[in-house]
C-alpha positions in Angstrom: 62.1 94.3 77.0 61.3 95.0 80.7 62.9 91.7 81.6 66.2 92.6 79.8 66.3 96.1 81.5 65.7 94.6 84.9 68.3 92.0 84.4 70.9 94.6 83.3 70.1 96.7 86.3 70.5 93.8 88.7 73.8 92.7 87.1 75.1 96.3 87.3 74.0 96.7 90.9 75.7 93.5 91.9 78.9 94.4 90.1 79.1 97.8 91.8 78.5 96.3 95.2 81.3 93.7 94.7 83.7 96.5 93.4 82.9 98.6 96.5 83.9 95.7 98.8 87.3 95.1 97.4 89.8 96.0 100.1 92.1 99.0 99.5 95.7 98.4 100.5 96.2 102.0 101.5 93.7 101.2 104.4 96.4 99.0 106.1 100.0 100.1 106.4 102.8 99.5 108.8 106.4 100.6 109.0 109.0 98.4 110.7 112.2 96.4 110.4 112.4 93.1 108.3 113.6 90.3 110.6 113.1 87.4 108.2 112.9 87.3 104.4 112.4 84.7 101.6 111.3 85.0 98.0 107.6 84.6 98.9 107.2 86.3 102.3 108.9 88.2 105.1 108.4 89.0 108.8 108.1 92.6 109.8 108.7 93.7 113.4 107.5 97.0 114.9 108.1 97.2 118.7 106.8 93.8 120.0 104.4 93.3 117.1 105.5 90.8 114.5 103.6 90.3 111.2 104.3 87.7 108.6 103.6 89.2 105.2 103.0 87.2 102.0 104.0 88.9 98.8 101.2 89.4 96.3 101.8 87.2 93.3 100.0 89.6 90.9 102.4 92.4 91.7 105.8 92.7 89.9 108.5 93.4 92.6 111.4 95.5 91.5 113.3 94.9 94.8 112.4 92.6 97.6 113.0 93.6 101.2 116.1 92.1 103.0 116.7 91.3 106.6 117.5 94.6 108.4 115.7 96.9 106.0 113.2 99.4 107.4 110.1 99.3 105.2 106.6 100.7 104.9 104.2 98.0 103.8 100.7 98.5 102.3 98.8 95.3 102.8 95.5 93.5 102.5 94.2 91.7 105.6 92.5 88.4 105.1 91.8 85.1 106.6 93.9 81.9 106.2 92.6 78.4 106.6 91.5 77.8 110.1 90.5 81.4 110.6 93.9 82.9 111.4 94.5 86.3 110.0 96.7 86.6 106.9 98.5 89.6 105.5 99.4 90.1 101.8 101.8 92.9 100.9 100.8 94.8 97.8 103.3 97.6 97.9 106.6 97.8 99.8 108.6 101.0 100.2 112.1 100.5 101.4 113.0 103.4 103.7 116.5 102.4 104.9 118.6 99.6 103.5 120.4 98.0 106.4 119.8 94.5 105.1 122.2 91.7 104.5 123.0 90.4 101.0 121.4 87.0 101.8 118.0 86.4 100.3 
């Protein structure tokens, strides 16, 4: 019985620790103009900073950003192969639609 209780406590502890380490997209946000856009990613420019954002596959997108749109992006920062930083957009708020109709 003690073994079962200890096992349950260990599993619960590990599960809580993993859940606490999941990144929160509200921690990372940026507002800027879309300079490139495809169905799977877009490039956002703010001043001289350019970020290539991938669109999270698990999120249903009502409207994708277009070139010229001013957007606020909530994203998760990660690492791509080779150690380069990667950015995955989980939420995109379109502030101003100045975009083209090409997508």
